[in-house]
N, C-alpha and C positions, 0 to 999 in steps of 0.2 A: 504494500500500500504506500502511496506517495507520502512524503512528509507533510505536516500540517501547514508548512509555509508555502506550499505550491498553490497555484491558482487553478480552480476547476470550474467547469460549466456544466449545468444540468439540462436534461431534456426529459419531457414527460409525454407519453401517449395516453390520453385520458379515455376512460370508459365509464359506464354507469356504476359499476360495482368495484372495479379494480383499476388502479393507475399503474402503468409500467414506466419505471424511471431508468435513466442512464446518466452516467457521468463521464466526461472526457477531460483530458488535461489540455494544456496550452497549445499542443500541436495536433489535437484531435484524436489522440489515442484513447480507446475505450478503457476506462478504469473499472467499470462494473455496471451491471444491470440488475434490477430487482423489482418485484411487484409489491404493491401496498394496497390495502383496502381504501376505498373512496369514502372515508369517514374522517371526523376531526382527529381521532387518535392516529389514523393512518397518515394524515398530513404531517403530524408531529414526527412520526417515525420516518417518513420520507425525507423531511428536511434534515433530521439528525443524521440519517444515513449519508446523504449527499455531503453534508458538512464534515463528515469524518474523513473524507478524501483530501481536504485542504480548504483553502479560502474560497467559498462559493461566491462568484461574482454576479452570476445571473442564471436564470432558468428559462428555457424555451418550453412553452406549454401549448399543446394543441387544444382547440375548443374552449378558450377562456370565457366564451359567452354561453357555453352549454355545460357539458360534463366536467369541464375544467374550471368552472366559475368558483366553486368552493375552494379549490386548491390555490387558484390565483389570488383570491382574497387573503387566504392564510399566509402565503409567501409574502405578499405586499405588507401585511400587518407585521411580519417579522423583519421587515427591512430588506428583503431580497428583491433585486431587480427582476421583473418578469417581462418577457416579450412574447407576443403572439406568434405562433408558428403555423403556417399553412401545411396541409397534407403534402407529402412528397409528390412530385409530378409523375405522370404515368410512365414516362421513359425510365425514370429512376426505379420505379416499382417493377417494371418489366425486366430490368437488368438485375436487380438485387432480390426480387421477390417481395412478399408482403408478410409481415408478422408484427406483433406489438413491440417486440424487442428492436426490430429493424427501424420501426417508426420512432421509437424513443431515442435511438442513437442518431437518427437523422435530425430530430428536433434539437438535440444537444449540439450537433455540428452546425446547424443553421444559426443557432444563437451565438456560437463561437465565431463563425466566419463573417458575421454581419449580414447574412442573408435575411434573417428575421430581425427587424428593428422596430416593429410597431408595438407601442405600449398599449396593453389591453385597457378596456374601459373599466373604471372603478364602478362598483355596484353597491355602495354602502350608504347612500343618502337619498335626498329628495327625488333625484332623477330616476332612481330605481323604482320608487313608488309610482312615478308617472308611467314608467314602462309597463309594469304589471297591470296597472289600472287600464291602460290603453289596450292591452291584450283582451281584457274583459269587455271593454267597450266595442272593439272591432268584432269580437265574437258575437255580441248581441246584435250589432248592426248587420253582420252577414246573415245571421239566423233570421232576422226580421225580413231581410230581402228575399230569402228563400220562402218564407211564409207568404209574403205578398205574391210571389210567382205561383205558389201552389193555389192560393185563392183564385188568381186569374185563370189558371188552367182548369180548376174545378168548374168555374163559371162557364167556360167554353163548352164543356161537355154536360152541363146541368140541364135538367128538364126545361122545356121552352118557357114556362111561366117564370122560373127563376132567372133564366138568361135574359129575358126581355126586361126585367126590372134592374138587374145588377150589371148587365153588359155595358150600358152607356156610362156608368159611374166611374169616377177616379178611385184610386186606391183608398184614400182616406174615407170617402163616402161609402165605399164597399165595406170597409172594416166596421164602420159605425153601424151600418144597416145589418150586416151579418151578426154582429155582436148582440143585437137585440132580438134575434130570431127566437120565436117560441116553438119548441119542438114537441109535437104531440102526435101520437099515432104509432103505427108499426114502422120501426126503423128498417124493416125489410123493404119498405116502399122506397124506390130511388129518390123521390122528392123529399121524404122525411130524412132519409140517410144523408142526402146532400146538404140539407139544412143543418143537420147536426155537425157534419164535417166542417162546413163553412163557419158555424158559430164557434167551434173549438179553435179553428185557425185564427179567427178574428180576435178572440180573447187572448190567444197567445201573442198575436201581433201587438195588441194594446199593452200586455205585460212587458214585452220586450221594449216597447217605446218608453214606458215608464222607467225601466231599468237603464236605458240609454240616457235619458234625461238626467237621472241622478248621477251617473258616471261622468257625463259631460260637464255637469256643474262642478264636480270635484276636480276634474282635469283643468277646468277653467281657473279655479282658485289656485291649484298647485303650480301650473305653468306660469301664472302671473307672479306667484311668490318666488319661483325658482329663477326667473329672468324677466323682470318687468320691461327691460329695454327691448328684448326680442318680441314679447307680446305686443309692445307698442308699435312695432314696425308695420308698415302698410301691408295688408294682405295676410297677416299672421294671426290665425285664430287658435283656439286651444288644441285642435287636432294637429295642425301643422306644427305648432310649437312643440307638442309632445313628440312628434316624429323627429324633429331636429335636435331636441334636447337628448332624446334617447340615442340618436346616432353619435352625438358628441360624447355622451356619458357624463359621469360625475366629475371627470377630470379633463375638460376640454383643452387644457394647456398641453396635453399630450400631442395635439395636432401642431406640427412644427410651424406651419404658415398657412395662409389662405389658399395657396395652390394645393397643399396637401388635403385641405378640407374639400376643395372642389373636386379633387381626384377621388376622394372617398365617396362623394355624392355622385360620381359619374358625370360631372358637369364640366370636365376639362377635356379639350380636344386632344386626340392621340395622334402623334406624329406618324405619317404614312408616306414619307417621301422616298424616292428612289431615283438615282441618276439625276437628270435635269428636271424631274418632276418634284415640285415641292407642294405638299398638300397635307391636310389633317383629316382624320375621319372621326365619326361619332364614337364617343366612349360609351360602350354598352356594359361596362363593369361597374363596380362600386355598389353602394347601398341604394337600391332602386326605390325604396320608400322615401329616402331623403331626396332623391332625384325628383320623385313625384311631388314632394312638398315644395321644392323650388319652382316646379312648373305651376303649381296651384297659386303660389305667390304672384308669379308673372301674370297668370290669367286674371287674377283679381285686379291687379293694377291696370291691366289693359281694359277690362270691362268697366271699371269705375272711372276711367278717364284720368288716371294719374298724369299730371302734366309732364314730369320728367320722362316717364315711360313713353308717353305719346310722342314727344319730340324726338326721342331716340328712334322710335319705329319709323317716323316720317323721314328722318335723315337716312337711315339704312335702307329704306324702301327706295329713296331717290338714287341710292348707290347701286340698285339692282338686286338687292337681297330679297329672298322670298320670306314669307311670314314664318315658316318653319325655321329657317336659318336665323332669323332675328330673335325668335323665342329662345333658341339655343344660346345665343350671345347674351340675352337678358338673364338666363339662368346662371350664367357664369358671373355676371355682375351681382346678382342677388346672393350667390354663394359668398362673394367677397364681403357683402354687407352683413350677412348672417354670421360669418366667422368673427367679425368685429364684435357683434353683440354677444357671442358665446364666450370669447376669451377676454374681452375688456368691456363688459356692459357698463354703460354710462348711467348715472343716477337719473331716476324718473320721478317727478313729483307725484305724491300720493293723492288720489282723488278726494279722500275724506279731509285731508289737510287743506286742500285747495278750497273746499266748501267752507271750512272753519274760517279761513282767511277772508273769503268773500263776505261771509256774514259779519265778521268783525269790522270789515271796511264799509259795511252798509250798502253793498252793491247787489242788485237784483240779477237773476239769471238772464233776463231779457237784455240787460245792459252788457253783460259779458258776451252773450251770443252776438249782439249787434257789433260790438267792438272787434271780436275775433272772426266775424264773417261766417258764422255757422248757426245752427239751430239751437233753440232752448233745450230741446230734447237731447241733443248731442252733448251739451254741457252737463245736463242733469245726469245722463248715463255715465259720463266720464267721472263725475264726482262720486257716483255710487258704485264705481268699479264694474259697471255692466259693459263698458267698452274700454278698450285700451288703445291710446293714441299718443305716443311719446311726443311727437311734434306739437300736437295741440296742447298737451299738458304743459310743455315747456313755454309755449307762447302765453298760455293762461297765467302761469307762474310769473313770467316776466312782466306781463301787463299789471298784475296785482302789485308786484314789487315796485314798478315805476309809479303806480298810483299811490302806494302807501308802503314805503320801504320796509318797515318793521313787520309787515303783515305776515310774511312767511319766513320762518327760520330755516337754516340749512338742515336742521334735524328732521325736517319734514320730507327729506329726500330718502328714497328707498334704493339701496344699491341693487 
């Protein structure tokens, strides 16, 4: 066994019940491999075993967002540097074969030679709660969509008297009507049986809608608490914010720069030049949910007539770009903006504090709305945290400060 003064690197192939670990020295020589249970006690044993070979500088772990999540958290808590390791490529597997030991050795060497450099997402605070709650929300949303389609399909094949009544209605009206059905008679009758099926599905749809509303309210509150600056950006609602916060993790500082974040979101063009041809192709890799979130932000800004976005579209259209190409460019710009909000969020005035300052100054909602060029309803919703708009909140704060300098203290800012 090497002396304790030597420097070693670890690698772990993770599974549901057992993790297989390997340790290599500074030149990549395998010092040992061993299996450990995927439990808290097993994590302690694995770390102690690796450290017995020398000074453990870092560990490459496969699946830090799945089976390796618990181990990655344990190693990070013990002060060990952890890097995310991708599965070996197919060429290497065809050449060397496939086994847990081989994968653990490959993970250790990937961490040693710098092939694996990505710091895994931390999963120990507010963003992790946002992630798991969004899983529940999307599950309810997808289930509700399936129920709506099942109601539609049953109506298509329903007896004529039901189809004539329900066919022309929209989903909301169908659900309301079907949920009130009184079922009486023999369920062996297709008309009675169809009514019972439609009532059951309609009530399930309503229950899922209630569930979604509750989860959406919680996500709204948590995302605003996690990053007010991101929530205040144009086009960023609770669902989009939850996607982007989850993609960055609890430690967004692990993202080296905005280009790395754009690449992670699949919003960076990929070099595809050869010879005298210089071109870039569409990036189809990265986090596709985060890519979709960027697209949604762009679409909201386009549909609501955001002046900056509109002027950019007009300029690039005059240059001969198609709308699809322009949207891709806009996603790259939005990725840059989102990155700044994630790693260096600027303070945003709290709506409740703005309301207190307005009342102290004796100013009406109508006066504020008239001065800021918006509606009374928008100012009211901003004060009650029903809408998040960083630009409007800062203008509101500045106007109150100019009108009455002591009205708002710096303590009213939320990081």
